[in-house]
Residue, then its C-alpha position, 0 to 999 in steps of 0.5 A: m884848493l885843497r882838492l887841487l893839491i891832493k890831485l897834484i900829489g896823486v899825479i906826482f905819485m903816478v909819475l914816480a910809479l911810471i918812472t920806477a916801472v920803466l927803470d925795472l923794465t929796462r933792468s929786466i931787458a938788460n939782465s934778460e930776466a925779470t927784475v923788480t926793485a923793492l922800494g926800500l932798496q931804491w930809497r937806500d940807494f937814493n939816500v941811506a941817511s934819510l931812511q935811517y932817520f925815518q926808522v929812528g923817528i918811527e921806533r924811538h921818537l914816536g915809540l912805535p917799533w911794532l909799526w916799523e917791523n910789521v907795517i913799514q918794512t912790509i911796504l918797503l919790501q914791495p915793488s916801488w912802482l906798485v907802492f907809488f901806483v897805490l898811493s897815486i890811486m888813493f890820492l886821486w880818489m881822495g881828490r875827486r869831485q863828489k856828486r851832490h845828492w841832487q845831481t844823482r837825482f836829476g841825472k846831471 
């Protein structure tokens, strides 16, 4: 059951990656130049309050301002389709069925 949930989350991230890639592609065609939208910009456009709450939660409530400045800001500056694609690959990999030792030994 847990493996199914992890795979479902991976598929949702893959769908988000495809949607954001198509949005960037259509913006690139409309502007006649390559346009790549960062994850932070899309999050800000979607709901700025949740982005601010997330920042406050990381910096003040968890007491980890270095995590926000060094790690999360770097992720938020990356293209959104790339971040969602990497997350989908990670979740789909975690949800895969692992081979048992006897399966590799006897060829199944």
